[in-house]
N, C-alpha and C positions, 0 to 999 in steps of 0.2 A: 811809472804805471800810465798805460792809454786810456789818457783818459781828452771827449771828443763835446763840445759843445753843440748842443740839439741845432739841425744843419735846417736853413727855408725849405720849405716840398718836402721835407722831412728822406722817408723810405723812396717816395717815390724818385726820386731823381737818381737813384742806383740800382730801378729794377731793372735797366735792359742789358745793365753788366752786368750785372748777376748772374740772369740769365746764359750770356755768351760761356762765363767762368761755370754755371753748373752745365758745360756738353764734357766736360771732366769729371764728371759725376754720374755723369748717366752712360756713358764708355762700365764704371765697375758697378752700374745698375747692370748695367748686360751679361758682362762677365761673369758674377761674383754668384747669383742666383744658377747659372747653368755647373758651372762647376758644383756649387756645394750641394749642389742636388743629385749629378750625375758623377761626378766621380766616383762619390761612394758606391753607386750602381754601378759601375766601372771594378770595383775594386770586390763585390762583392762574386763574379765569378771566378776570384782564384784564390778569397781570402773569405772562412763562415764566424768567427770571432771578430764582434763590433767594436770589443776594447781594440782592436790591432785596428783596427780600419778606422774607430775613433784617435788613436795613436797616427796613422799617417797621412787624416788632414789634419792633422796639427800643424804639419810641413809648412804653409804658409805663414802660419802665425807664429810658430819658432824666426821664421823671417823676418815677419812684420817688427819682431820684439828687437832682432837684432839691428837690420837696416832702417825702418825708418826713423829715428833720432840719429842715426848717424848723415842720412841723406838730408834728412831735414838740417841739420845744421851746415852741413857740405851746402845745400841752397843758400842758407842763412850769410856765408861769405861767399857766395857767386855771382862777380857780376859782369854782363855781356852786355853785348849792343841790342839784344832782346830780352833784357831781364836776367835777375836771379833763377823763377823758376820755371821760369820755358826752356831752357835746353835740357831741362832731364826730361823733359813733358813730351817735345818734338823727337828724341831718343826713345825711350826705354818703351814709350805706351805704342804704336806701331810693331815695337821688336816683339813683345807682349799678347799683342795680336794677333804675330803671324804663328808663334808657340801655339796661343791656345787653341786654334783650329786643328792644330797636332794633336790634340789629346784624345780623341776618338780613335784615329787610326791604327798612333799606339798602344790605346786601350785595348785593340782588340789584335791587338801582335802579342804582348807578352805582359806577365807583370813585369819585370823589369825593365822595360822600356815606357811603362806606366810610370811608374815610379819616377824612372829619371825626367821625360816630358815635366811632371808635377814640379819637380825641381826647381830646374831651368825656365821655368815661365813663371815659374810665385819670383826667382828672382828679382827678375823683371817687373813685374807686376805691384809686388813689392815696393820695391827701390822707388817708384814714383807714385808714389801713394801719398809723401807724404809735401812735395813739392804741389802740388793737384790742390789736398787741401790748406794747404797758408796759402797759394794764388787767393782766395777770397777774403781773408784779414786783411790782407798784403794793400790792397785796391777800397777796403769798403769801414767808415766808420765804427768805431767799438759802440754807438751809440743803438745801430742798428746791422744787428751783426747776426741778431737772431732771426731778425726778418729775413734776412740774406742766407745765415744755414736754413729757412727756412725753405726757402726757392729754390737752393743746390742741392737738397734730399731729395724734395720734387722732384729733381731733374732727375736723380736715380731714383727717385723710386717708379721715375715713370719708364726709366731703362729696365725696373725691375719687372715691371707689367706686360711692356712688351717681348722680353726673355723667358718667362713660367708661363703668358698665357697667348704667345703669338710663336715665338723659336723656339717653347720646347714639346709642342705639338706636330714642330716638324722633324722629330726622331724618328714617328712612325714609320716615316717617308726611308731618310736616309739620316742616320745615328752622327754625322758629323756636318747634316746642310746645317742645322741653329748654329754649330760654332764657329764655322764662313763667314755667316751670317754677323755673328756679333763681331766677329775681328774688321769686316769693312768698317761695320759703323763706328770703331772706333778710329780706325783711318780719314772718315767723317768727321770725328769730331776735331782730332787735334788738326783738322786743317780752319777747321773755325776756330778755335784757339789763336792758334799762329796769326789768324787775320787780324780778327779786332778787335781781341785785348793788349795792353800796354799796362804795362807794368809801372808801379809805383816806383819814383826815382831812393835813394836814401838819401834822412834829415841831415845831413850833410854833403858837404859835397866830397868827393871819391880823393882820396885821400888821407881826410880829417873823419873820419871814421875809428870811432874807439877800438880798442880790438880786446873785447874780454874776451880770454880761454872760455872755452868750453864748459870745465870744471869747476870754476869761479863761477858761470853762468848761475847754474847749479843750483851752485850752495847759498845765491844770494835768494833764488825761485824760492828756498825751503828756511830761506836764517828765518829766526823769530823774531819779531821785531823790536826795535831797540836793539838788536848785538852791532856791538861795534866794529865796523868795516864793512858793513851788510849793507843793504839796503833792506832787507826783513821785509817781511810777513805775516799774519796772524796763521792761525794752524787752517785755514779754507781754503788754502795752495792742497795741504796733503786730507784733507777727509774731500775734497772734490775726486782727486787722483784715488783713493780707498773703496768711495764711492762706487767710482766709475766697473772698478774694476770685482765689482759684488755682482753690480745690474749688469754685465759684459759676462761675468761669470754663467748666469743665468741665461742669456739669451745667444750666447755662443754657445751651451751646452746642449741645447736644444735644435737646437739651429742645421747640424747638419746629420742628425735622425730624425726629421719631417718623412722627408721622402719615404724611408723604409720603414716608416710609423705606417704611415695611408698604403705600401703596399702591402707588409705584411700583417698591420692589425687590423686595416678595415675593407681592404681587401682592391686598393684603386690600381689602377693598370697603369705603367711604366709610364705614359703620357700621361697621368693626371698626379705624380710623383710630386709634380712644382706648384699644385695647386695651393698650397698653406700658404706659402709666400708669397703667391701668387693674392691670395686674398687680403694678408698683413699689406703686400704691395700697395695695390686700391688706396685703402683705406689712410697707405700712410700720404699717399699722392693726394688727396684730399685736403687731411688736416697737415700738410706741414707748412704751411702761410700761416693759415689760423694758429697754428702752435708757437709762434715764432711772434707774433700779434698779441698775441693774451697773456705773454711773460714778458712782454714788455710794459704789459697793466696790472701783472700782481706780481711780477718779480718771481725771478728767474727759480730763485730757490725754492719758491712756495708751491709752482707752478710742477717743477719738476716731484716734489715729493706727495703729491697729490698725486703723480700717473701713477710715483712706482706702489701705492696704495690696490690701485687701479688693476694695477699690473700683476698686482699675488693674486686678487681674487680669480682675475680671468685663468693665471696659473694653476691654483688651485681645482677651479671649478673643472679644466678638462679631463683629468680623472675621471670623474664626476660623468661624464657625456654621454655614457648609455643611460647609468643609472636613473637620470633627468629626463631623457625621450623617452622611454619605457614606461615610468612613472605618470609622466604624462601622455600618455596613452598614442603616442606619436608611432613607440614601434623599433623593435632595435635598428634598421636600417635605419632612421632617422639620426643616431648617433655621428653619422660622418656627414649630415648637415649644419649640423649644431654646431660641432668641433672648426667645420670653417668659419661660423657666424663667432665661432669667442676667437678664432687669429685675424679677422679682418676688425675684431673691434680691440686686439693681441696690438694690430697695428698703428689704429690711430693712435694708443694713446703712446705707444713707445717711440714714436716717432719727438712725442713732446722733447721724453729724454735726451732725444740727440740731436735732436737741433735743438736746444741749450743747454748741452752742457760745456761743450765746445768753445760757446763766448763765453763762458762763466772765467776757464782761463785766459783763451782771447784779451778781457776788458783788463788781466793783470800784464797783459804784457807788451813791452816796445816794438820797433821798428824792427830795433837788428837782437831780439832773439826770441820774436815768432815762431822759429824753427824750434827751440827747445823746447819749449812749453807745447808745442806739435809735440814733437818726438815724447813730453811725457806724459802726454793724454793716452799714447800708441804701447808705449809699455809698460802701463798698466794694464789697457785694452786686452793687446795683445798677450800679456801674459795672463790673465784671464782666460782667452782665447786655446792659450796652449793647453793650462791647466783641464779648466772646461770638460772638453769629447773625450778625455779620459775617465773623467770621474762618471761622466751621466754614459757612458759609453760601460762602463764596469756596473756600475747604478743598473742598465735595463740587463745586463749576463745575471744578474742575481734579484732583483726582483721587477721584470719587467717593465713596459717601456711609463708608468703612470710615476713611476717612482722621481724619474726626471722632470719633471712637472712640480713635481712637488720641494727638488730641492731648489728648482726656479725661484720660485712662489717664497722660500723663504731669506734667499739671495735678495731678491726686490728690496723685500722687508728689513732685513737687515742694511743695504742703501737709505734707506728710507731714516733708520736711524743716526748713522751717522753724517748725514747732509744736514739733520736739523742744527750740527755747532757751526755751518758756516755761513758765513757776514759779509763778501766778496763777490767782485762779479756779478753785480750788477750794473745794467743801463743809468744814464745816469739821473734818467726823468723818471724809472718804476720805483716800487716800494721792493723792498728787500722783503720786509716784513710778511707775517702768516702761521701757517702749519711749523 
């Protein structure tokens, strides 16, 4: 297990480095909201079924399930002059940017062209995600990864805000304009990472590192304590992975349909279709760093479980927004504003789960298998992301939009129950006890 002693100066010593690494997450924040909001609207030109749209939107999640674990482990074993993660970043992110800019014109051309560019774009964007994510735990000690994860998620949130509240508004001018600007920002971020980031060297000299087969490493992760021939953990790894499957089922199930929900249910213009993600993005930026510091003091498990209770409550309130505003004397039109307030609160709480779940897994990893833990995180989260849009698309077709929020709230409560048995993954000098 990767343990570290508290370092003089605390996390402040790593703040600048973390901000630089965060530029990789900034690029994801630029691309993902535009993709998640407008690709379903592009597909709507050709497809009426929400279930079919949800199925197509799972394409990137299927590729993430297959490619992220593979590329993450590959990068674990890569040794170059510029590091083990950076070669993937400097090749695949610029190609992703170029392909991203081609989505709107090909969407206007035909459905096969749109599906084709979606497929190729997601191959490159997905392949680079694991190395981008693993860059942070490679360089930041385990005790400060919640704080560092807060900073880089804040950078991703800033990218989301720029994407949803600034770039998305440019859709009214020309539909390709926000995609082109985001692509240029991605190229700039790659240059920043290449110039300023120097990756950590292996713990042993080149040629002396132990080469453990991938499947053996995976078995060691899940082996129970005391198993002969295995390092062994308790059930904490398994419980964390099941929990994140549940909470990502809730999150990924609603995300592709928020733009359609605003346009088709609340009468929002297409230019405002990304407002829900924008409000959540603003609050995520505000709370990302505090969430890391608070979890360091309270314990990561306790903080995540408290957050899950609040997320369930918020999701249960969304279908009641019209009823609540009407009986509060605010009128039916106020339900749109109340929904955006709920999304603001949702983003503030959700970021506490995201910021602290990855560091819990990384705390149990070593330098040599960091990519394996990163890959396992994405195996479970992207399995949820594949299943969830199909389920929620069918739920909308059968019961309407309120059903997906009730379903999400139940998933959050189930994750809360499973997380109760987690006993590892805490910073060395924080309390794991609690809720």
